[in-house]
C-alpha positions in Angstrom: 94.8 83.5 86.0 91.7 81.3 86.0 88.7 83.7 85.9 87.4 86.3 83.5 87.2 89.9 84.9 84.4 90.4 87.4 83.7 94.2 87.2 81.2 96.8 88.3 80.9 100.5 87.6 81.9 103.1 90.3 78.3 104.1 91.0 77.2 100.6 92.0 76.4 100.2 95.6 78.5 98.3 98.2 75.6 95.9 98.5 75.6 95.3 94.7 79.3 94.5 94.9 78.9 92.1 97.8 76.1 90.3 96.0 78.1 90.0 92.8 81.2 88.8 94.6 79.1 86.2 96.4 77.4 85.0 93.2 80.7 84.5 91.4 82.6 83.1 94.4 85.4 85.7 94.3 87.1 87.7 97.0 87.4 90.9 95.0 85.9 92.9 92.2 87.4 95.3 89.7 85.8 98.8 89.4 85.8 100.0 85.8 84.8 103.1 83.9 84.5 102.9 80.1 86.3 99.5 80.3 89.3 101.1 82.1 90.4 100.0 85.6 89.9 102.7 88.2 89.8 100.7 91.5 89.5 97.4 93.3 87.2 96.3 96.1 88.1 93.3 98.2 86.7 91.3 101.1 89.2 93.1 103.3 87.9 96.4 102.2 84.3 95.3 103.0 85.5 94.2 106.5 87.7 97.2 107.3 86.1 100.1 105.5 82.4 99.1 105.6 81.5 96.8 108.4 84.0 98.0 110.9 83.1 101.6 110.2 79.3 101.0 110.1 79.1 102.4 106.5 75.8 102.4 104.7 75.9 99.5 102.2 73.8 101.5 99.8 76.5 104.1 99.1 78.6 103.8 95.9 81.6 101.6 95.9 83.9 104.4 94.7 83.7 105.7 98.3 85.3 102.6 99.8 87.3 101.0 97.0 91.1 101.2 96.6 91.7 103.7 93.8 94.6 103.5 91.3 95.4 99.9 92.2 98.6 98.2 91.3 98.2 95.9 88.3 100.2 93.7 85.9 100.0 92.9 82.2 98.9 89.5 80.9 102.4 88.6 79.5 104.4 89.4 82.6 105.9 86.5 84.5 104.4 84.9 87.6 107.5 85.9 89.5 106.8 89.6 88.6 103.3 89.2 90.1 104.6 87.6 93.3 107.3 90.3 93.7 104.8 93.1 93.2 102.3 91.6 95.7 105.0 91.1 98.3 106.5 94.6 97.8 103.2 96.4 98.3 101.6 93.9 100.7 98.6 93.3 98.5 96.6 90.1 97.9 94.7 90.9 94.7 96.4 92.0 91.5 94.4 92.9 88.4 95.6 91.6 85.1 95.3 93.9 82.1 95.9 93.5 78.3 98.1 95.9 76.4 95.1 98.2 75.9 94.7 98.4 79.7 91.5 96.4 79.5 90.9 94.2 82.6 91.2 90.5 81.8 91.1 88.9 85.3 92.4 88.9 88.8 95.3 87.1 90.4 95.1 86.4 94.1 97.8 85.3 96.5 96.0 82.0 96.8 96.3 81.5 93.0 100.0 82.1 93.1 100.6 80.0 96.2 99.3 77.0 94.2 102.0 77.7 91.6 104.7 78.7 94.1 107.7 76.4 94.2 110.5 78.9 94.2 112.4 79.9 97.4 113.5 83.3 95.9 110.1 84.8 96.4 110.0 83.6 100.0 113.4 85.2 100.6 112.2 88.5 99.1 109.2 88.3 101.5 111.6 87.8 104.5 113.8 90.7 103.3 110.8 93.1 103.2 109.9 92.1 106.8 113.4 92.3 108.2 113.6 94.5 111.3 117.4 95.0 111.5 120.6 95.3 109.4 121.8 92.0 110.9 118.8 90.1 109.6 119.4 91.6 106.1 123.0 90.5 106.1 122.0 87.0 107.0 119.4 86.8 104.3 121.8 88.2 101.7 124.2 85.3 102.5 121.6 82.9 101.1 121.4 84.6 97.7 124.3 82.8 95.8 123.2 79.3 96.7 119.6 80.2 96.2 120.3 81.5 92.7 122.3 78.4 91.8 119.5 76.1 92.9 116.8 78.3 91.2 118.8 78.3 87.9 118.2 74.5 87.5 114.4 75.0 87.5 113.9 77.6 84.8 114.1 77.5 81.0 114.7 81.2 80.4 117.9 82.2 82.0 117.1 85.9 81.5 114.8 85.7 84.5 117.9 85.4 86.7 118.8 89.1 86.1 115.3 90.1 87.0 115.3 88.0 90.1 118.7 89.3 91.4 117.6 92.9 90.7 114.4 92.2 92.6 116.5 91.0 95.6 118.7 94.1 95.4 115.6 96.3 95.2 114.2 94.6 98.3 117.5 95.0 100.3 117.7 98.7 99.2 114.1 99.4 100.1 114.3 97.8 103.5 117.6 99.6 104.3 115.8 102.9 103.5 113.0 102.0 105.9 115.4 100.9 108.6 117.3 104.2 108.2 114.0 106.2 108.7 113.1 104.1 111.8 116.5 105.1 113.3 116.7 108.7 112.1 113.1 109.8 111.7 110.8 110.0 108.7 112.3 111.7 105.7 111.9 115.5 106.1 110.6 115.9 102.5 109.7 113.9 99.4 112.5 112.0 97.8 113.1 109.3 95.2 115.8 106.6 95.7 116.7 105.5 92.2 119.0 102.9 90.5 121.0 103.1 87.3 122.6 100.7 84.8 122.2 96.9 85.1 119.9 97.1 88.2 117.6 99.6 86.4 117.5 97.3 83.4 117.0 94.3 85.7 120.0 92.6 84.2 122.1 92.1 87.4 124.5 89.2 88.0 126.3 88.2 91.2 129.3 90.3 90.0 127.3 93.5 89.4 128.2 96.5 91.4 126.0 99.2 92.8 124.6 102.0 90.7 122.1 104.2 92.6 121.3 107.8 93.6 118.9 110.2 95.2 116.5 112.6 93.4 115.5 115.4 95.8 113.3 118.5 95.7 114.7 121.9 94.8 115.6 124.4 97.6 116.6 121.9 100.2 117.6 123.2 103.6 121.0 122.3 105.2 119.3 120.0 107.6 117.4 118.2 104.9 120.6 117.8 102.8 122.4 116.4 105.9 119.6 113.8 106.4 119.7 112.5 102.9 123.6 112.5 102.9 123.3 110.2 105.9 120.7 108.0 104.1 122.8 107.6 101.0 125.9 106.7 103.0 124.0 104.2 105.2 122.2 102.4 102.4 125.3 102.1 100.2 127.6 100.9 103.0 125.1 98.3 104.2 124.5 97.1 100.6 128.3 96.5 100.5 128.0 94.4 103.7 125.2 92.5 102.0 127.5 91.6 99.1 126.5 94.3 96.5 129.9 95.7 95.5 131.0 99.3 95.7 130.8 101.0 92.3 134.4 101.6 91.0 133.1 104.8 89.3 131.5 105.9 92.6 128.0 106.1 91.1 126.3 105.6 94.4 123.9 107.6 96.6 126.8 107.9 99.1 128.5 110.3 96.6 127.2 113.9 96.8 127.4 114.0 93.0 124.7 111.3 92.9 122.4 113.1 95.4 121.0 115.9 93.3 117.9 118.1 93.3 115.5 117.9 90.3 117.2 121.0 88.8 120.7 119.6 89.3 119.9 116.3 87.7 118.0 118.0 84.8 120.9 120.4 84.1 123.4 117.5 84.2 121.3 115.4 81.7 120.8 118.4 79.4 124.6 119.1 79.4 125.4 115.5 78.5 122.9 115.5 75.6 124.0 118.9 74.2 127.8 118.3 74.6 128.4 114.6 73.8 132.0 114.3 74.9 133.4 110.7 75.5 132.7 111.1 79.2 129.2 112.4 78.5 128.5 109.4 76.2 129.7 107.1 79.0 127.4 108.8 81.5 124.4 108.5 79.1 125.0 104.7 78.9 124.9 104.5 82.7 122.5 107.2 83.9 119.9 107.1 81.2 118.8 103.6 82.3 117.2 104.6 85.6 114.4 103.2 87.7 112.5 104.2 90.9 113.1 102.0 94.0 111.6 103.8 97.0 110.3 107.1 98.2 107.8 109.0 96.1 
C-alpha cells in the first residue's frame, strides 16, 4: 500500500469525487461516515453508473457508490488480498486498521507489481473455468506448483492458507457449474467447510470436510436439488485430488446437509452431552467457514 486514504463523506457530489480523484491521481475513493468505511467509488462506477446512465453529477455519491465493500486489514498478507480480489472480481480493496479506520487502498495494479507467484494465477484460472474437465486439469498442477512456491517463502504456514484457497476456489467453481447445469438454486443456501480447510491449515494429504446449511421447511424438490449439489461437488473434488473423508463428513452425506434448526439442535446436543463422540464432533464441526452461497 503506497498511499494514504483518500476519502469523502456520503453527501459529497459525484463531481466532487471526480475532482478529488483527479487531484490525487487515484482511480477510486473511499466513502466514510464518522471515520468508518461505508462505500467505495471507482473509475468504473463513474463510467458505468454515471456517464453511461446520464446521471446528474451533482447528486450525492452514496447514490452510485458500492456499499458495504470488501476490505482487508493492514496486517493481512499480500496473497490474501490477491485471493480476495480474484474471488470477488474487484480491482480496488480498502485497507483498514484494527479499529476499522481506512488507511489506504490496494489496487490490482499495485499487486501486479509485486506479483511473482503462480498460485494466484492458478486460482484466477480456476474461478474462470467453464467445465469440470478444465478444473481437473488445473488441479493436476497443484502439487508441483506448491513445491515450487515453497522455495520462495519464509513463513511455511502460508502454504496451508494457499492450499485451502485453492480448495475453496475448486469448490466454489463446482457449485457454479452445478447451477449452470441444473438451474439456479431454488432457495438460499450456504456451502460450508469444516476442520483443516476451515482453519486454512490444509496439506496435500488433507481430506474433505464440508456440508450444506439450508433454510428450514425445505420442500421435497428443494431437498433433492441440494442432495444432487452435495454429491456432485464432493465427487468432483475427489476427481480433483481432494480425498474422500473417511468419516464421511461431506456434503454428499445427508447428515451433513442440514437445515438451520437441524444443525442448531445437533450443536446444542454436543455441547450439553459431551460424550467422547460429541467431543470429537466439536473438534471437527466447530471450526467452520463459509465458502459459497449466501
